[in-house]
Backbone bond lengths (Angstrom), bond angles and torsions (degrees), N, CA, C in turn:
res aa  C-N    CA-C-N  psi(-1)  N-CA   C-N-CA  omega(-1)  CA-C   N-CA-C  phi
1 X - - - 1.451 - - 1.521 108.98 -
2 X 1.300 113.79 148.62 1.498 119.58 179.14 1.508 108.46 -102.47
3 X 1.279 112.14 139.77 1.481 118.07 175.87 1.519 109.82 -77.91
4 X 1.365 113.62 168.29 1.477 118.69 -178.28 1.511 110.48 -65.31
5 X 1.310 118.58 -36.33 1.468 121.08 -179.43 1.496 111.01 -66.61
6 X 1.339 115.75 -35.94 1.455 118.28 178.66 1.506 111.30 -71.47
7 X 1.336 118.81 -31.59 1.455 121.23 179.29 1.532 111.38 -71.62
8 X 1.338 119.68 -37.62 1.479 122.52 -178.25 1.508 113.03 -81.47
9 X 1.315 119.10 -15.74 1.470 121.15 -176.00 1.503 108.31 -79.06
10 X 1.425 118.09 122.81 1.459 120.05 -179.03 1.488 110.16 -73.30
11 X 1.310 113.17 155.96 1.459 118.97 179.20 1.507 110.16 -81.94
12 X 1.323 120.01 163.18 1.473 122.46 179.21 1.494 111.95 -60.61
13 X 1.312 120.46 -37.10 1.458 121.59 179.66 1.513 111.51 -65.09
14 X 1.354 114.03 -41.52 1.471 117.09 178.29 1.524 111.35 -65.04
15 X 1.347 116.34 -38.92 1.482 119.41 -179.91 1.506 110.84 -62.83
16 X 1.307 119.06 -45.51 1.473 121.91 -179.49 1.522 110.81 -65.03
17 X 1.300 118.83 -37.23 1.465 120.71 -179.58 1.508 112.75 -67.89
18 X 1.318 116.76 -44.74 1.481 119.50 179.94 1.511 111.35 -65.99
19 X 1.350 116.69 -36.62 1.479 119.53 178.79 1.514 110.69 -64.76
20 X 1.316 117.70 -41.78 1.474 120.77 178.75 1.517 111.00 -66.49
21 X 1.324 116.92 -37.78 1.472 119.69 179.14 1.512 111.49 -66.52
22 X 1.333 114.80 -41.68 1.487 117.68 178.14 1.515 111.00 -64.02
23 X 1.317 118.17 -41.98 1.475 120.37 179.50 1.515 110.79 -62.54
24 X 1.341 116.80 -40.73 1.465 119.38 179.63 1.517 111.49 -66.06
25 X 1.346 115.71 -40.28 1.476 119.12 178.32 1.515 111.06 -64.56
26 X 1.334 116.46 -41.26 1.466 120.14 179.60 1.530 110.93 -63.49
27 X 1.319 117.50 -41.00 1.463 119.45 178.42 1.510 112.09 -64.86
28 X 1.350 116.31 -40.86 1.471 119.76 178.44 1.522 111.17 -63.89
29 X 1.337 117.33 -40.27 1.465 121.19 178.96 1.522 111.62 -64.76
30 X 1.322 114.50 -39.14 1.474 118.29 179.66 1.525 111.04 -64.98
31 X 1.327 117.32 -43.35 1.461 120.49 178.56 1.519 111.20 -64.22
32 X 1.330 116.37 -38.41 1.465 119.63 179.57 1.511 112.19 -64.44
33 X 1.333 117.10 -42.14 1.471 120.97 179.20 1.523 110.64 -65.88
34 X 1.320 116.01 -39.69 1.473 118.62 179.30 1.523 110.69 -64.85
35 X 1.330 116.27 -38.80 1.459 120.08 179.49 1.514 111.28 -66.97
36 X 1.302 117.72 -39.41 1.479 121.28 179.00 1.521 111.42 -66.99
37 X 1.335 117.80 -32.20 1.478 119.40 178.43 1.522 111.06 -70.56
38 X 1.346 116.22 -32.07 1.456 118.59 -177.68 1.509 112.28 -81.47
39 X 1.356 118.22 -29.31 1.452 120.81 -178.27 1.516 110.43 -81.72
40 X 1.354 118.36 133.80 1.476 120.27 178.76 1.508 110.93 -73.84
41 X 1.318 114.51 142.22 1.458 119.96 177.40 1.504 111.47 -86.92
42 X 1.317 113.84 -168.31 1.452 118.80 -177.76 1.524 111.41 -67.03
43 X 1.341 117.18 -40.77 1.471 121.87 -177.44 1.513 110.79 -114.13
44 X 1.299 118.28 24.52 1.456 119.53 -177.90 1.517 108.73 -124.55
45 X 1.341 113.88 130.66 1.465 118.94 179.54 1.508 109.36 -77.17
46 X 1.309 117.62 148.84 1.464 119.84 178.62 1.511 111.15 -61.11
47 X 1.290 115.61 141.86 1.469 121.84 -179.24 1.509 108.10 -83.17
48 X 1.304 114.92 117.34 1.467 120.64 179.15 1.517 108.81 -124.71
49 X 1.260 114.94 152.42 1.467 120.44 178.81 1.528 109.31 -82.77
50 X 1.369 118.99 118.91 1.472 120.47 -178.94 1.512 110.70 -64.77
51 X 1.319 113.01 139.95 1.453 119.38 178.15 1.532 109.27 -112.32
52 X 1.313 117.48 113.36 1.468 123.19 -179.42 1.520 107.53 -93.03
53 X 1.341 117.56 121.40 1.474 118.39 -179.14 1.515 110.79 -67.63
54 X 1.276 115.16 144.88 1.468 120.90 177.71 1.521 109.51 -74.23
55 X 1.318 116.23 130.74 1.452 121.88 -179.85 1.521 108.61 -92.14
56 X 1.323 113.66 127.32 1.460 118.11 179.50 1.518 110.34 -81.88
57 X 1.289 117.16 150.88 1.449 122.71 179.90 1.520 110.10 -73.31
58 X 1.343 118.15 145.43 1.472 119.74 178.78 1.516 110.50 -62.23
59 X 1.315 113.36 142.99 1.464 119.00 -178.58 1.515 113.13 -100.64
60 X 1.379 117.68 -5.49 1.450 118.35 -178.98 1.520 110.27 -75.20
61 X 1.319 113.98 159.97 1.456 120.61 -177.14 1.519 109.29 -79.30
62 X 1.318 116.86 121.95 1.467 122.24 -179.68 1.518 111.93 -97.74
63 X 1.296 118.41 5.52 1.455 121.18 179.63 1.518 111.16 -79.01
64 X 1.323 118.22 -178.73 1.463 121.68 179.93 1.516 111.61 -65.31
65 X 1.343 115.50 142.18 1.460 120.73 -178.14 1.523 109.90 -69.14
66 X 1.322 114.92 149.20 1.453 120.47 179.66 1.522 109.85 -74.70
67 X 1.355 118.40 157.97 1.477 120.07 178.08 1.518 112.75 -59.84
68 X 1.359 117.21 -34.83 1.456 118.78 179.36 1.515 111.41 -64.92
69 X 1.387 116.93 -40.94 1.462 120.26 179.15 1.526 111.07 -65.21
70 X 1.335 117.38 -40.04 1.470 120.81 179.00 1.518 110.50 -65.08
71 X 1.332 116.87 -41.66 1.463 120.08 179.73 1.519 111.19 -63.90
72 X 1.332 116.78 -42.85 1.469 119.61 178.67 1.519 111.77 -64.63
73 X 1.331 117.06 -38.42 1.472 120.45 178.41 1.513 110.96 -65.35
74 X 1.340 117.69 -44.94 1.463 120.76 179.01 1.523 111.20 -63.09
75 X 1.321 116.75 -38.87 1.460 119.52 -179.84 1.524 110.82 -67.01
76 X 1.354 116.40 -39.62 1.469 119.43 178.40 1.520 111.16 -64.45
77 X 1.345 116.67 -41.61 1.467 119.33 177.41 1.517 111.25 -63.35
78 X 1.313 117.24 -41.66 1.463 120.43 -179.13 1.524 111.15 -64.29
79 X 1.339 116.95 -40.24 1.455 120.10 179.87 1.517 110.50 -67.54
80 X 1.365 117.17 -41.30 1.469 120.53 -178.12 1.528 111.48 -69.46
81 X 1.343 117.93 -39.93 1.464 121.48 -176.32 1.518 112.30 -94.95
82 X 1.329 117.55 0.33 1.464 121.61 178.83 1.520 111.33 58.89
83 X 1.311 116.40 47.55 1.455 122.37 179.33 1.514 110.19 -98.94
84 X 1.360 116.92 158.40 1.454 118.95 175.55 1.517 111.28 -62.47
85 X 1.313 115.79 139.43 1.449 121.35 -178.13 1.513 108.79 -101.98
86 X 1.331 114.96 126.89 1.453 120.95 178.62 1.519 109.22 -103.01
87 X 1.336 116.18 131.54 1.450 121.06 177.45 1.520 108.73 -131.65
88 X 1.338 116.93 85.56 1.456 118.92 -177.16 1.518 112.91 -60.88
89 X 1.346 118.06 -27.03 1.453 119.77 -176.85 1.527 112.41 -67.11
90 X 1.345 118.76 -19.12 1.447 121.53 -178.88 1.523 112.10 -85.37
91 X 1.325 118.77 -5.77 1.455 120.96 -179.63 1.513 113.89 81.03
92 X 1.331 118.86 11.32 1.459 122.43 178.93 1.526 108.38 -78.97
93 X 1.334 118.91 124.37 1.469 119.82 -179.12 1.518 111.56 -70.88
94 X 1.343 115.46 150.49 1.466 120.53 177.90 1.520 110.87 -75.79
95 X 1.322 117.34 -34.26 1.468 122.17 178.29 1.524 109.03 -137.11
96 X 1.325 115.62 151.44 1.466 121.49 177.43 1.531 108.23 -158.76
97 X 1.329 114.59 162.70 1.464 118.90 -177.46 1.528 108.48 -151.72
98 X 1.333 115.73 134.68 1.457 121.44 178.21 1.525 108.77 -132.94
99 X 1.329 115.86 144.95 1.463 121.87 176.94 1.523 108.24 -122.68
100 X 1.339 114.86 136.92 1.461 120.19 -177.21 1.525 110.65 -65.06
101 X 1.317 114.69 161.03 1.458 120.67 -179.10 1.526 110.99 -66.47
102 X 1.343 115.83 146.50 1.466 121.35 179.25 1.535 111.79 -87.97
103 X 1.322 118.12 0.37 1.465 119.42 -174.56 1.526 112.95 -61.85
104 X 1.343 120.79 -48.61 1.470 118.39 178.93 1.525 112.91 -59.98
105 X 1.301 117.33 -39.71 1.461 119.63 179.28 1.525 111.33 -68.04
106 X 1.316 116.30 -36.60 1.471 119.93 179.10 1.528 111.01 -65.88
107 X 1.338 116.08 -44.88 1.468 120.23 178.58 1.525 110.74 -61.53
108 X 1.344 116.64 -43.86 1.457 119.93 179.45 1.530 111.15 -64.80
109 X 1.319 117.95 -36.29 1.465 120.58 -179.74 1.524 111.10 -69.00
110 X 1.351 117.69 -41.15 1.473 120.46 178.63 1.528 110.57 -64.75
111 X 1.322 116.58 -42.33 1.464 120.17 178.22 1.523 111.29 -63.68
112 X 1.331 116.14 -37.66 1.471 119.83 178.49 1.522 111.12 -63.79
113 X 1.321 117.29 -41.18 1.465 120.48 179.58 1.528 110.19 -63.33
114 X 1.355 116.88 -43.30 1.462 120.53 178.84 1.524 111.00 -64.09
115 X 1.337 117.06 -39.09 1.464 119.87 178.75 1.517 111.28 -66.72
116 X 1.300 117.88 -36.86 1.469 120.85 178.96 1.533 109.94 -65.83
117 X 1.348 117.54 -42.46 1.467 120.45 178.41 1.526 111.31 -64.00
118 X 1.349 116.32 -43.15 1.464 118.75 179.20 1.515 111.91 -65.55
119 X 1.332 117.29 -40.98 1.458 120.02 179.48 1.519 111.24 -66.76
120 X 1.314 117.59 -34.90 1.469 120.79 176.75 1.530 110.44 -63.26
121 X 1.329 116.22 -41.49 1.479 119.54 178.20 1.525 110.55 -64.71
122 X 1.337 117.72 -40.08 1.461 120.27 177.22 1.525 111.32 -64.47
123 X 1.336 116.09 -35.80 1.456 118.80 178.33 1.524 111.90 -66.52
124 X 1.328 117.50 -39.65 1.470 121.18 178.16 1.522 109.79 -65.33
125 X 1.330 115.09 -42.05 1.470 118.82 -179.47 1.520 111.17 -64.55
126 X 1.339 117.31 -39.89 1.460 119.70 -179.57 1.523 111.62 -66.38
127 X 1.342 116.84 -35.78 1.463 118.72 179.14 1.529 111.42 -67.30
128 X 1.331 115.76 -22.14 1.464 118.30 179.98 1.520 112.49 -88.59
129 X 1.320 117.30 -38.16 1.466 120.12 -174.94 1.520 113.08 -99.63
130 X 1.272 118.81 -30.89 1.473 123.60 -174.79 1.524 111.65 56.39
131 X 1.340 115.25 32.73 1.460 119.61 -179.32 1.530 109.96 -86.83
132 X 1.355 112.86 151.87 1.465 118.50 -178.86 1.525 111.52 -66.85
133 X 1.319 116.52 -37.81 1.457 120.40 179.56 1.531 111.51 -64.34
134 X 1.335 116.68 -39.57 1.461 119.76 178.74 1.536 111.28 -67.44
135 X 1.343 116.01 -32.27 1.463 118.96 177.40 1.530 110.87 -66.93
136 X 1.348 115.91 -41.64 1.467 119.16 178.52 1.527 110.28 -62.62
137 X 1.342 116.24 -43.45 1.475 119.34 179.31 1.525 110.92 -62.24
138 X 1.342 115.93 -38.02 1.458 119.17 178.68 1.521 112.32 -65.14
139 X 1.323 115.91 -41.08 1.476 119.31 178.81 1.523 110.57 -64.86
140 X 1.335 117.79 -41.88 1.463 120.54 178.39 1.538 110.38 -63.31
141 X 1.336 115.79 -41.70 1.466 118.94 178.45 1.524 112.07 -61.35
142 X 1.343 116.57 -41.86 1.468 119.53 177.99 1.529 111.41 -63.78
143 X 1.324 116.96 -37.55 1.470 119.89 177.55 1.526 111.69 -63.69
144 X 1.343 116.18 -41.03 1.465 119.51 178.43 1.527 110.84 -64.27
145 X 1.320 117.06 -38.61 1.467 120.33 178.36 1.525 111.17 -62.99
146 X 1.331 116.62 -43.14 1.463 119.53 179.91 1.532 110.85 -63.86
147 X 1.319 117.65 -42.86 1.475 120.61 -179.56 1.525 110.50 -64.03
148 X 1.337 116.62 -45.54 1.461 119.18 -179.89 1.533 111.77 -64.96
149 X 1.304 117.25 -35.33 1.472 120.23 176.28 1.540 110.77 -62.76
150 X 1.325 115.94 -42.06 1.470 119.13 177.83 1.532 110.88 -64.73
151 X 1.346 116.14 -36.84 1.466 118.88 178.98 1.523 110.74 -65.51
152 X 1.309 117.11 -39.65 1.468 120.49 179.12 1.525 110.81 -64.16
153 X 1.322 116.23 -42.55 1.465 119.77 179.27 1.530 110.55 -65.27
154 X 1.342 117.05 -40.87 1.469 120.33 -177.06 1.522 112.60 -76.43
155 X 1.332 117.33 -18.82 1.474 119.52 -176.72 1.523 112.26 -92.83
156 X 1.319 117.09 26.58 1.465 119.93 175.11 1.519 109.26 -61.18
157 X 1.322 118.88 127.62 1.475 119.88 -176.61 1.524 111.49 -57.81
158 X 1.331 116.22 127.44 1.450 120.25 177.74 1.523 109.74 -78.59
159 X 1.328 115.12 152.40 1.464 121.97 -179.15 1.521 107.80 -115.96
160 X 1.321 116.27 130.56 1.461 122.89 178.37 1.523 107.21 -114.48
161 X 1.332 116.57 124.32 1.459 121.61 -178.51 1.521 109.28 -124.26
162 X 1.329 114.62 147.66 1.459 122.06 179.12 1.514 109.11 -121.79
163 X 1.324 115.75 131.73 1.455 122.22 175.31 1.527 108.05 -137.04
164 X 1.320 116.43 105.70 1.451 119.33 -173.51 1.516 109.51 69.35
165 X 1.311 116.72 -121.40 1.467 121.25 176.59 1.520 112.52 -104.84
166 X 1.325 118.19 4.98 1.461 122.66 -177.13 1.524 109.11 -95.91
167 X 1.322 115.55 122.24 1.462 122.48 178.58 1.524 107.94 -105.23
168 X 1.341 116.33 124.52 1.466 121.89 -177.49 1.518 109.08 -117.04
169 X 1.324 115.11 131.05 1.463 122.15 -179.66 1.527 107.77 -110.77
170 X 1.334 116.87 117.07 1.465 123.06 179.35 1.524 108.47 -99.43
171 X 1.312 115.81 122.73 1.458 122.16 177.90 1.521 109.85 -127.84
172 X 1.343 113.74 175.70 1.469 118.50 179.75 1.521 111.04 -64.36
173 X 1.299 117.30 -37.42 1.461 121.10 -178.79 1.515 114.62 -82.29
174 X 1.320 118.68 -2.26 1.454 120.75 -179.97 1.520 110.66 144.33
175 X 1.320 115.45 -158.68 1.453 121.39 -178.80 1.522 109.68 -139.11
176 X 1.326 114.64 155.72 1.465 121.02 178.90 1.514 108.15 -141.26
177 X 1.342 115.96 138.51 1.461 121.85 -178.18 1.527 109.51 -116.94
178 X 1.331 115.38 143.57 1.460 122.01 -178.45 1.524 107.92 -137.38
179 X 1.345 116.43 128.80 1.459 122.01 176.95 1.522 108.04 -90.32
180 X 1.312 116.57 107.22 1.463 120.76 -176.38 1.519 112.16 -68.57
181 X 1.339 117.95 -22.74 1.469 121.42 -179.66 1.521 112.96 -91.02
182 X 1.329 117.47 5.40 1.456 121.37 179.25 1.526 108.55 -88.89
183 X 1.333 115.57 122.68 1.463 119.32 -178.78 1.521 112.30 -66.04
184 X 1.336 117.80 -21.93 1.467 121.36 -179.83 1.523 112.28 -87.71
185 X 1.322 118.66 -3.36 1.454 122.38 179.28 1.530 108.77 -93.82
186 X 1.337 118.42 111.75 1.467 119.68 179.48 1.530 111.44 -75.33
187 X 1.325 115.41 125.77 1.462 123.07 179.17 1.517 107.76 -137.07
188 X 1.332 116.54 134.96 1.461 121.90 178.25 1.523 109.01 -124.18
189 X 1.318 115.46 137.40 1.461 122.57 174.49 1.522 106.99 -112.46
190 X 1.321 116.04 120.66 1.460 121.67 -175.60 1.517 108.78 -108.80
191 X 1.324 116.44 129.96 1.449 121.46 173.19 1.512 113.65 75.96
192 X 1.334 113.30 -174.21 1.453 122.76 -179.77 1.517 109.18 -100.04
193 X 1.327 115.86 145.51 1.468 119.88 -177.61 1.525 112.32 -64.07
194 X 1.335 117.91 -18.92 1.463 120.74 -178.86 1.522 113.20 -88.32
195 X 1.332 117.02 -6.66 1.462 120.34 -179.24 1.519 110.75 -105.64
196 X 1.314 115.68 163.87 1.467 121.09 -179.35 1.525 112.14 -77.71
197 X 1.322 117.99 -10.39 1.462 121.10 -179.55 1.534 112.02 -89.25
198 X 1.314 116.92 2.97 1.473 119.79 -178.52 1.525 110.40 -68.42
199 X 1.323 115.91 142.07 1.465 121.27 178.07 1.524 108.92 -163.53
200 X 1.333 114.81 152.13 1.465 122.38 174.69 1.522 107.35 -115.47
201 X 1.320 116.22 124.15 1.462 121.80 -178.47 1.522 108.70 -105.58
202 X 1.325 115.80 116.25 1.469 122.35 179.28 1.524 107.71 -107.50
203 X 1.319 116.28 111.81 1.462 121.22 -173.86 1.522 110.41 -91.16
204 X 1.318 115.42 135.75 1.460 122.67 178.47 1.529 110.26 -96.81
205 X 1.361 116.60 161.40 1.474 119.08 177.05 1.530 113.24 -65.40
206 X 1.342 118.49 -23.05 1.469 120.82 -178.91 1.531 112.32 -89.04
207 X 1.334 115.95 22.45 1.478 122.54 175.81 1.527 112.82 68.63
208 X 1.314 118.69 18.14 1.458 122.00 172.58 1.529 109.42 -103.35
209 X 1.305 115.78 161.41 1.460 121.43 -174.51 1.519 109.61 -132.62
210 X 1.318 115.56 135.10 1.462 122.23 173.30 1.526 107.11 -99.55
211 X 1.327 115.92 123.01 1.458 121.99 -176.01 1.524 109.01 -107.82
212 X 1.323 115.23 126.84 1.462 121.48 175.85 1.520 108.29 -112.20
213 X 1.351 116.03 123.71 1.454 121.11 -179.07 1.534 109.68 -115.79
214 X 1.328 114.45 -174.74 1.455 120.26 -175.12 1.525 112.44 -64.90
215 X 1.339 117.78 -30.09 1.463 119.53 178.78 1.529 112.58 -81.54
216 X 1.355 117.44 -5.93 1.465 121.06 177.55 1.527 112.07 -94.91
217 X 1.324 117.09 -36.73 1.464 122.54 -177.81 1.523 108.24 -139.24
218 X 1.330 114.62 175.23 1.462 120.59 171.81 1.519 107.71 -88.42
219 X 1.331 115.69 108.29 1.460 120.72 -172.34 1.522 111.95 -61.09
220 X 1.327 117.95 -38.96 1.468 120.45 -178.07 1.523 112.41 -66.71
221 X 1.339 118.13 -19.72 1.463 121.72 178.68 1.524 111.94 -93.55
222 X 1.331 117.14 -42.29 1.458 120.01 -175.89 1.522 112.18 -78.11
223 X 1.315 118.80 -32.54 1.465 121.05 -176.52 1.530 112.64 -58.06
224 X 1.347 121.26 -51.15 1.476 118.65 178.72 1.520 113.51 -65.85
225 X 1.321 117.41 -28.14 1.462 119.93 178.13 1.522 110.51 -66.71
226 X 1.332 115.67 -47.26 1.465 119.72 -179.25 1.528 110.51 -63.75
227 X 1.314 117.29 -44.18 1.468 120.28 -179.23 1.529 111.49 -65.03
228 X 1.325 117.51 -36.35 1.468 120.49 179.06 1.525 111.21 -64.08
229 X 1.320 117.18 -48.91 1.466 119.75 -177.14 1.524 112.31 -72.90
230 X 1.331 117.54 -23.81 1.463 118.20 173.82 1.520 110.59 -70.46
231 X 1.348 117.94 -33.35 1.460 120.68 173.15 1.526 110.90 -65.73
232 X 1.345 116.57 -38.32 1.465 120.25 176.28 1.524 110.42 -63.07
233 X 1.333 116.94 -42.69 1.468 120.46 178.74 1.525 111.35 -63.11
234 X 1.322 116.87 -39.80 1.461 119.98 178.16 1.517 111.40 -65.39
235 X 1.336 117.49 -39.91 1.457 120.71 178.43 1.517 110.97 -66.87
236 X 1.324 117.32 -37.53 1.465 120.44 176.91 1.521 111.27 -61.68
237 X 1.317 115.45 -43.16 1.467 118.18 -179.68 1.523 109.96 -64.49
238 X 1.332 117.37 -39.80 1.462 120.42 178.84 1.521 111.15 -63.83
239 X 1.334 116.83 -44.91 1.468 120.58 178.94 1.519 111.69 -64.20
240 X 1.327 117.04 -39.51 1.460 120.30 179.74 1.523 111.11 -65.72
241 X 1.339 116.55 -42.60 1.470 119.61 178.76 1.530 110.77 -64.72
242 X 1.339 116.35 -39.81 1.466 118.92 179.34 1.520 111.17 -66.32
243 X 1.344 118.14 -36.82 1.460 121.28 179.82 1.526 111.64 -68.92
244 X 1.324 117.05 -38.74 1.459 120.12 -179.22 1.519 112.58 -76.80
245 X 1.329 117.75 -20.93 1.460 120.99 -178.15 1.524 112.00 -89.63
246 X 1.341 117.97 -0.86 1.459 120.37 178.67 1.535 111.12 -68.28
């Protein structure tokens, strides 16, 4: 007779068969799960490996800009913004200052002193004689003194200053500024700087003109400055017309 333990104990052949069957089932299940993960479902997008494009390195020069490139950039900005253009290589100074000659004021002052002395003598003579002729002479002398005094006050030497391309004229009645590099600013240069006929005509919008002559400034210094900035103004106008005609 067999005991209960002997009846429930599987045989070696049965054990090997069940183990092989379980291993085969496990392998089939694993393959099925892997296949289901790879296949897209109804609401699932297919799984793809993202491809990131390779970014190429910039080929432009990252070093310091050359002086020629900086100069061209500054010139382009100046033309676009209508700013004064500085060109140190041309020898044009950034600032300058001129004062008119004191000769006219000196002559007027000496004449005024002589008129005052003569009028004083006429006044003394009139107090002694009380003559009508002496009174007329005294009145004429006083008139000459007043006129000469006004001439002395009006002949205050004007000061002309340059800052960049802006020329400023300081006078007794005020000051006026002119941008020599502005294409819309009318400026005329008359004659040669070595002759006495040289003059710079600065035209105002109110149809008046400020005239600078040799006794107001140093002609040999101001003449090349004015001509240089007028060339800059002409180039600006050409560049502006070319830009608008594109």
